[in-house]
C-alpha positions as CSV (number, residue, x, y, z in Angstrom):
1,M,42.8,-186.3,-111.2
2,T,41.8,-186.7,-114.8
3,D,39.2,-184.1,-114.7
4,E,41.6,-181.7,-113.1
5,I,43.8,-182.1,-116.0
6,A,41.0,-181.0,-118.3
7,L,40.0,-178.1,-116.0
8,D,43.6,-177.0,-115.8
9,L,43.7,-176.9,-119.7
10,D,40.5,-175.1,-119.8
11,H,41.7,-172.3,-117.6
12,G,44.9,-172.0,-119.4
13,F,43.2,-172.2,-122.7
14,R,41.2,-169.1,-121.9
15,M,44.4,-167.1,-121.5
16,A,46.0,-168.4,-124.6
17,G,44.9,-165.5,-126.9
18,Q,46.4,-163.0,-124.5
19,L,49.6,-165.0,-124.1
20,V,50.0,-164.9,-128.0
21,E,49.4,-161.1,-128.0
22,E,52.0,-160.6,-125.2
23,G,54.5,-162.8,-127.2
24,L,54.7,-165.5,-124.6
25,L,53.0,-168.1,-126.8
26,H,53.5,-168.9,-130.4
27,P,50.4,-168.5,-132.4
28,A,51.0,-171.8,-134.1
29,A,50.1,-173.4,-130.6
30,L,46.5,-172.2,-130.7
31,P,45.1,-174.8,-133.2
32,D,46.6,-177.7,-131.2
33,L,45.3,-176.1,-127.9
34,R,41.8,-175.9,-129.6
35,A,42.0,-179.4,-130.7
36,I,42.9,-180.6,-127.1
37,D,39.9,-178.5,-125.9
38,S,37.6,-180.2,-128.5
39,I,39.0,-183.7,-127.4
40,F,38.1,-183.0,-123.8
41,D,34.8,-181.5,-124.8
42,E,33.9,-184.5,-126.7
43,M,35.0,-186.8,-123.8
44,T,32.7,-184.8,-121.5
45,R,29.8,-185.4,-123.6
46,D,30.5,-189.1,-123.7
47,P,28.1,-190.7,-121.1
48,S,30.6,-193.5,-120.1
49,P,32.5,-192.7,-116.9
50,G,35.4,-194.8,-118.1
51,R,37.1,-192.1,-120.1
52,W,37.8,-190.2,-117.0
53,S,39.3,-193.1,-115.1
54,T,43.0,-193.2,-114.3
55,A,43.3,-196.3,-116.5
56,A,42.0,-194.2,-119.3
57,L,45.0,-192.0,-119.2
58,F,46.9,-194.8,-120.6
59,E,44.3,-196.7,-122.6
60,D,41.9,-194.2,-124.2
61,A,42.6,-192.8,-127.6
62,G,41.4,-189.3,-126.7
63,W,44.1,-189.0,-123.9
64,G,46.7,-190.4,-126.3
65,R,45.8,-187.7,-128.9
66,A,45.7,-185.0,-126.3
67,R,49.2,-185.9,-125.2
68,E,50.5,-185.9,-128.7
69,L,49.1,-182.4,-129.3
70,A,50.4,-181.1,-126.0
71,R,53.9,-182.6,-126.6
72,R,53.8,-180.8,-130.0
73,V,52.9,-177.5,-128.3
74,L,55.7,-178.0,-125.8
75,V,58.3,-178.8,-128.3
76,R,57.3,-175.7,-130.3
77,E,57.6,-173.6,-127.3
78,G,61.1,-174.9,-126.7
79,V,60.4,-177.4,-124.0
80,D,62.4,-180.7,-124.3
81,A,59.7,-183.1,-124.4
82,S,62.2,-185.9,-123.5
83,V,62.5,-184.6,-120.0
84,L,58.8,-184.4,-119.3
85,P,57.8,-186.3,-116.1
86,E,56.3,-189.6,-116.3
87,I,52.7,-189.7,-114.9
88,R,52.7,-191.9,-111.8
89,V,49.6,-192.6,-109.8
90,I,50.0,-193.6,-106.1
91,R,47.2,-195.3,-104.6
């Protein structure tokens, strides 16, 4: 599940420049999206598998920073961050 989040961001991030050109994404979102991409890149290079565990979503500083940045992008894009869904893991 956690690696899918990073892969989804990677796919979307590749389209960000085009979305800005088409007026569908504010240019100010790009630095935050780059920062999230860098966080995930750093986490990928980290040899400890714990950063990609479900528990890490709640405990790891990298995931926390990525959430902060993502929330900032969403708010800038006019999405009400207070109504974002909670992450729930069903085992």
